[in-house]
C-alpha positions as CSV (number, residue, x, y, z in Angstrom):
1,M,0.1,0.4,0.1
2,S,1.3,3.3,-1.2
3,E,1.9,6.3,1.3
4,P,0.4,9.5,1.1
5,S,2.1,11.9,-0.9
6,T,2.7,14.5,2.3
7,W,4.3,14.1,5.3
8,E,1.9,15.5,7.6
9,R,-1.0,13.7,9.3
10,E,-4.3,14.6,11.0
11,G,-3.8,15.5,14.5
12,A,0.2,16.1,14.1
13,A,1.6,18.4,11.8
14,R,4.9,19.6,10.9
15,S,6.4,22.1,13.1
16,F,9.7,24.0,13.5
17,Q,11.3,26.3,16.0
18,P,12.7,29.6,14.3
19,G,16.4,30.0,14.0
20,D,19.0,31.0,11.6
21,W,19.4,28.1,9.4
22,Y,17.2,27.7,6.0
23,A,14.8,24.7,6.0
24,V,13.4,24.0,2.7
25,L,10.6,21.9,3.4
26,G,8.9,19.9,0.1
27,P,6.3,16.8,0.3
28,H,8.9,14.0,0.1
29,V,12.1,15.7,0.9
30,V,13.4,18.1,3.9
31,V,16.8,20.0,3.3
32,L,18.5,21.9,6.2
33,L,21.3,24.2,5.2
34,P,23.4,26.9,7.5
35,P,23.4,30.5,7.3
36,S,26.0,31.0,4.8
37,Q,24.0,29.1,2.4
38,R,21.4,31.8,1.0
39,Q,22.0,31.0,-2.6
40,R,22.4,27.5,-2.4
41,A,18.9,27.3,-0.3
42,A,17.0,29.7,-3.0
43,A,18.3,27.2,-5.7
44,T,17.7,23.8,-3.6
45,W,14.0,25.4,-3.1
46,S,13.1,26.0,-6.6
47,A,14.2,22.0,-7.8
48,V,12.4,21.4,-4.5
49,D,8.9,23.2,-5.8
50,A,9.6,22.1,-9.5
51,G,8.7,18.3,-8.2
52,A,12.7,17.3,-8.1
53,G,12.8,13.5,-6.4
54,F,15.4,13.0,-3.7
55,D,18.6,12.0,-6.0
56,E,17.7,15.4,-7.5
57,V,17.4,17.5,-4.5
58,L,20.8,16.3,-3.6
59,D,22.1,17.3,-7.1
60,A,21.0,20.6,-6.4
61,V,22.4,21.0,-2.5
62,L,26.3,19.8,-4.2
63,A,25.8,21.8,-7.3
64,D,28.6,23.8,-6.3
65,G,30.7,21.4,-4.5
66,L,31.3,20.2,-0.9
67,R,34.2,22.3,-0.1
68,G,32.2,25.6,0.7
69,L,29.2,23.4,2.1
70,P,30.4,23.1,5.6
71,A,27.2,21.5,6.9
72,F,23.6,20.1,5.3
73,A,20.7,17.6,6.2
74,L,18.8,15.8,3.6
75,V,16.0,13.4,4.9
76,G,13.3,12.0,2.6
77,R,11.9,9.5,0.5
78,R,14.1,8.0,-2.6
79,D,10.6,6.4,-3.4
80,P,7.6,8.4,-2.4
81,A,5.2,5.0,-3.3
82,R,7.5,3.6,-0.4
83,S,7.6,4.4,3.5
84,A,11.4,3.8,3.7
85,V,13.3,7.2,4.7
86,T,16.9,8.1,4.1
87,A,18.6,10.5,6.0
88,L,22.1,12.4,5.0
89,L,24.2,14.6,7.7
90,R,27.1,16.5,7.5
91,G,28.2,18.8,10.2
92,P,26.5,20.6,13.3
93,V,23.3,18.6,12.7
94,R,21.7,16.2,15.0
95,A,18.6,14.2,14.0
96,S,16.7,11.2,15.6
97,F,14.0,9.0,14.3
98,T,11.7,7.5,15.9
99,A,10.5,3.8,14.7
100,D,8.4,1.1,16.6
101,G,9.1,3.2,19.5
102,E,12.7,3.0,19.4
103,T,14.7,6.1,18.9
104,V,17.8,6.2,16.7
105,A,20.3,9.3,17.2
106,V,22.4,10.7,13.9
107,D,25.1,12.9,14.2
108,G,26.7,14.6,11.2
109,D,30.0,15.3,12.5
110,A,30.9,11.2,12.4
111,A,32.0,11.5,9.1
112,V,34.5,13.4,6.6
113,T,32.0,13.9,3.9
114,W,28.5,12.8,5.6
115,V,26.6,10.1,7.3
116,E,24.0,8.4,5.6
117,R,21.4,5.9,7.0
118,T,18.1,4.4,5.8
119,F,15.2,3.8,7.8
120,A,12.3,0.9,6.8
121,T,9.8,3.4,8.0
122,V,9.8,6.2,10.5
123,Q,6.9,7.7,12.9
124,E,8.7,10.5,13.8
125,M,11.7,12.8,13.0
126,V,13.3,15.6,14.6
127,L,16.0,17.8,13.1
128,V,18.6,20.1,15.5
129,A,20.8,22.3,14.0
130,E,23.6,24.2,16.6
131,P,22.9,26.7,18.1
132,V,19.4,26.3,18.8
133,A,17.3,29.4,18.8
134,A,15.0,29.8,22.2
135,G,11.0,30.4,21.0
136,P,7.7,28.6,20.1
137,Q,7.2,25.4,17.9
138,L,5.4,27.0,14.7
139,P,3.3,24.9,12.3
140,A,5.0,24.8,8.6
141,G,3.9,23.8,5.5
142,D,6.0,23.1,2.3
143,G,8.1,25.9,1.6
144,L,11.3,27.8,2.6
145,V,11.8,28.9,6.4
146,R,14.4,29.7,9.0
147,V,14.5,27.3,11.6
148,S,16.9,26.1,14.6
149,R,14.8,22.9,15.2
150,L,12.4,20.7,12.9
151,Q,10.2,18.1,13.9
152,Q,8.0,16.3,11.9
153,P,5.9,13.3,12.0
154,A,5.7,10.5,9.2
155,A,2.7,10.0,7.2
156,A,0.0,7.8,7.9
157,A,-0.9,5.0,6.1
158,V,-4.2,5.7,4.2
159,P,-6.4,2.8,2.7
160,E,-6.9,2.7,-1.2
161,P,-10.3,3.4,-2.1
162,L,-12.3,0.3,-3.6
163,P,-12.7,0.5,-7.2
164,E,-16.4,1.4,-8.3
165,P,-18.2,-1.7,-10.1
166,L,-18.4,-2.0,-13.3
167,P,-22.3,-1.2,-15.0
168,E,-23.6,-4.5,-16.2
169,A,-23.2,-4.1,-20.0
170,L,-19.5,-3.8,-19.5
171,R,-18.8,-6.6,-17.4
172,V,-17.2,-9.4,-18.8
173,P,-18.7,-12.9,-17.9
174,E,-16.5,-15.2,-15.7
175,P,-14.9,-18.1,-17.1
176,E,-16.2,-21.5,-16.5
177,P,-14.3,-23.3,-14.0
178,E,-12.0,-26.4,-15.5
179,P,-12.5,-29.6,-13.9
180,A,-10.0,-30.1,-11.4
181,P,-7.6,-33.3,-12.8
182,Q,-8.2,-36.8,-11.4
183,E,-5.4,-38.3,-9.5
184,A,-4.1,-40.7,-11.6
185,S,-4.1,-44.4,-10.3
186,G,-1.4,-47.1,-9.8
187,L,-1.8,-48.9,-13.2
188,D,-1.5,-45.3,-15.0
189,L,1.0,-44.4,-13.9
190,V,2.9,-47.9,-14.5
191,E,1.4,-47.8,-18.3
192,E,3.2,-44.2,-18.3
193,L,6.3,-45.5,-17.2
194,L,5.9,-48.4,-19.8
195,T,5.2,-45.6,-22.8
196,E,8.5,-43.5,-22.2
197,P,10.8,-43.5,-24.4
198,V,14.2,-45.5,-23.6
199,V,17.6,-44.1,-24.2
200,V,20.3,-45.8,-25.2
201,L,23.8,-45.5,-24.0
202,P,27.0,-46.2,-26.3
203,E,28.8,-49.1,-25.3
204,P,32.5,-48.7,-24.6
205,D,33.4,-49.7,-28.0
206,D,30.8,-47.2,-29.5
207,L,32.9,-44.3,-27.9
208,P,35.0,-42.3,-29.9
209,P,38.5,-43.1,-30.4
210,V,41.2,-41.5,-28.1
211,P,43.4,-39.6,-30.3
212,P,47.0,-40.7,-30.9
213,P,50.2,-39.5,-28.7
214,A,52.2,-36.5,-30.4
215,P,55.2,-37.7,-32.4
216,G,57.9,-38.1,-29.9
217,G,55.4,-40.1,-27.3
218,A,54.5,-37.1,-25.0
219,A,50.2,-37.0,-25.1
220,V,48.5,-33.8,-26.5
221,P,47.2,-32.0,-23.2
222,P,43.6,-30.7,-23.4
223,P,43.4,-27.2,-23.9
224,P,42.4,-25.4,-20.6
225,P,38.7,-24.4,-19.4
226,F,40.2,-20.6,-19.4
227,P,43.2,-18.9,-20.3
228,P,45.8,-19.1,-17.9
229,P,46.6,-14.9,-16.1
230,A,49.2,-13.2,-17.5
231,F,52.6,-13.1,-15.9
232,D,55.2,-10.3,-15.5
233,A,58.6,-12.1,-15.2
234,D,59.9,-8.3,-14.3
235,Q,57.8,-8.3,-11.2
236,A,58.3,-11.8,-10.0
237,G,60.9,-10.9,-7.5
238,D,59.2,-7.6,-6.6
239,H,57.0,-8.2,-4.0
240,D,57.3,-7.1,-0.5
241,G,56.4,-10.6,0.9
242,L,54.0,-8.8,3.3
243,T,50.7,-7.5,1.0
244,E,48.9,-10.0,-0.8
245,T,48.6,-8.5,-3.9
246,G,45.6,-9.0,-6.6
247,R,43.6,-9.9,-3.4
248,G,42.4,-7.1,-1.8
249,P,38.9,-6.8,-0.2
250,A,36.0,-6.5,-2.8
251,V,35.1,-2.9,-4.0
252,E,31.7,-1.5,-5.4
253,P,32.1,-1.3,-9.3
254,S,31.8,2.1,-10.6
255,P,30.0,3.1,-13.5
256,A,31.5,3.6,-16.5
257,T,32.6,7.5,-17.1
258,S,33.0,9.4,-20.3
259,R,35.0,12.4,-18.6
260,P,37.3,12.2,-15.7
261,V,36.0,12.6,-12.4
262,A,39.5,13.8,-10.8
263,R,43.2,14.0,-11.8
264,L,45.7,12.6,-9.6
265,A,49.7,14.7,-10.0
266,F,52.3,12.3,-8.4
267,S,54.7,13.7,-6.3
268,H,57.5,12.0,-9.0
269,G,56.0,14.1,-11.8
270,E,53.4,12.4,-13.3
271,T,49.7,13.1,-13.9
272,V,46.9,10.5,-14.3
273,D,43.2,11.3,-14.7
274,V,40.7,9.4,-13.0
275,D,38.1,7.8,-15.6
276,R,38.6,4.2,-14.6
277,P,39.9,2.3,-11.5
278,V,43.9,3.6,-11.4
279,V,45.9,0.8,-9.1
280,I,48.8,2.4,-7.7
281,G,51.6,0.8,-6.0
282,R,55.6,-0.2,-6.0
283,A,54.8,-3.1,-8.7
284,P,50.7,-2.9,-9.1
285,E,49.0,-6.0,-10.4
286,A,45.1,-5.8,-11.6
287,R,44.3,-10.1,-11.4
288,R,41.3,-9.6,-9.3
289,F,39.4,-6.9,-11.9
290,E,37.0,-8.2,-14.7
291,P,38.5,-7.9,-18.5
292,H,36.0,-5.3,-19.0
293,D,36.9,-3.2,-16.1
294,Q,40.7,-3.4,-16.3
295,P,42.1,-0.2,-14.5
296,R,45.2,1.9,-14.9
297,L,48.7,0.6,-13.1
298,V,50.8,3.6,-11.8
299,T,54.4,2.8,-10.7
300,V,56.0,4.7,-8.2
301,P,59.4,4.8,-6.4
302,S,59.8,3.5,-3.4
303,L,63.3,3.7,-2.2
304,H,62.7,1.8,1.3
305,Q,60.1,-0.6,0.0
306,E,57.4,1.1,2.6
307,I,55.1,1.2,-0.6
308,S,53.3,-2.0,-1.0
309,A,53.8,-3.9,-4.9
310,T,49.9,-3.2,-5.1
311,H,49.0,-0.3,-2.6
312,V,45.8,1.7,-3.2
313,E,43.1,2.2,-5.5
314,V,41.5,5.6,-6.7
315,R,38.2,4.8,-8.9
316,P,35.4,6.9,-10.1
317,G,32.6,6.8,-7.2
318,A,29.2,5.2,-7.7
319,G,25.6,5.7,-5.5
320,A,26.3,9.2,-3.5
321,D,29.8,9.0,-4.4
322,H,29.0,9.7,-8.2
323,G,30.7,12.5,-9.8
324,L,33.7,12.4,-7.1
325,A,36.8,10.0,-6.9
326,V,37.1,7.4,-3.9
327,A,40.2,5.7,-2.4
328,T,40.5,2.8,-1.0
329,D,43.8,0.9,0.2
330,L,44.3,-3.0,-0.9
331,G,45.5,-4.0,2.3
332,S,49.1,-2.0,2.1
333,T,51.3,-2.8,4.7
334,N,52.3,0.7,6.2
335,G,48.5,1.9,5.4
336,T,47.2,4.8,3.3
337,V,46.9,8.2,5.0
338,V,44.3,10.8,3.4
339,V,44.3,14.6,4.1
340,Q,41.0,16.3,3.2
341,P,40.9,20.2,2.6
342,G,40.1,21.9,6.2
343,L,40.4,18.4,8.3
344,G,43.1,16.5,10.1
345,P,44.9,13.4,8.5
346,E,42.6,10.2,7.9
347,E,44.2,6.8,7.8
348,L,42.1,4.5,5.7
349,R,40.8,1.6,6.6
350,P,41.4,-1.6,4.1
351,G,39.0,-2.3,1.8
352,I,36.5,1.0,3.0
353,P,35.9,3.7,0.0
354,V,36.5,7.0,1.2
355,Q,35.3,10.3,-1.0
356,L,38.1,12.2,-2.0
357,L,37.0,15.9,-2.4
358,P,39.2,18.4,-4.5
359,G,42.5,19.2,-3.1
360,A,42.8,16.3,-0.7
361,V,46.2,14.6,-0.9
362,I,47.1,10.5,-0.6
363,D,50.3,10.3,1.8
364,L,51.5,6.5,0.6
365,G,54.9,6.7,2.9
366,D,58.3,6.7,1.6
367,G,57.9,10.4,0.6
368,V,55.5,9.8,-1.7
369,T,52.3,11.6,-2.1
370,V,49.3,12.0,-4.7
371,H,47.6,15.6,-4.8
372,V,43.7,15.1,-5.8
373,T,42.1,18.4,-8.2
374,N,39.5,18.6,-10.6
375,P,40.0,17.4,-14.1
């Protein structure tokens, strides 16, 4: 059963506490933006007022990039016909969601980019921007208002109306029910088995002959079911003995991009565009990739062997990271550190992709760094 097209329900309307933050209130989404984002709030409201969905509203919020957006909150339904609610929070924004008598708190300060949570059902939501201004709770419909605290109940399920009966002249007569098949007796089953065609297997003498051995007495081996993996003899002795190359944790595949999402400037002078996966290391390998998703291999110098053979991967992001690059440590020995603009160093956890903002710096160790810029 689908939910109604508004979040309000009878006797429990959406309300807010006045403040300095901008709140964009739509039938399926709610957006909170800090006081410095007046133009972004106006553009977001234009998108919501035009009927934009959740992902389109997210595009409007991120249209000018994350660098100038210190905080935001986006809560709503990706599919208006379903009751699931998705929340994205960044910066000093706190939220609580009540479902089935249980309240879950979400804090936007807990991530570098944003925190994302999805709830199957939500009875009530409260968004709080810091600082909270003193004042009464006021009712709010769809529109653009200034708030410090927003409270919104979920929509109540509305029973779908029953279809009206068709006029007698338009009714189609129901087909006559077919008689139920009778159970087969034991004699019927025996007769059916006796009439089944018999499959005659070939005798050993009827099998095709084995091909004769090759000249010299050596038997011709059968062809392998799959082609063997490529092997580079120059890299055979360049493994560090600790990193398991080509066996990193699985990473979500990224969509094919017609243009690069970022540019990597290496400290040794090389520049690479991120329009497909880029695998970086002392002697990188790409055995775990599909043939259609072959990466670009970038070899970096490592005087003291601190960089693993296959160290880190940078690829176009998917889902909420679409349009940006993401970095994933591939189980390197000494780890990978990322420094985002305006933030402190963050050590990557193996197999966990992290979004890269323009201006980020990837530190591989051994004096090798990678600067992330716009393409």
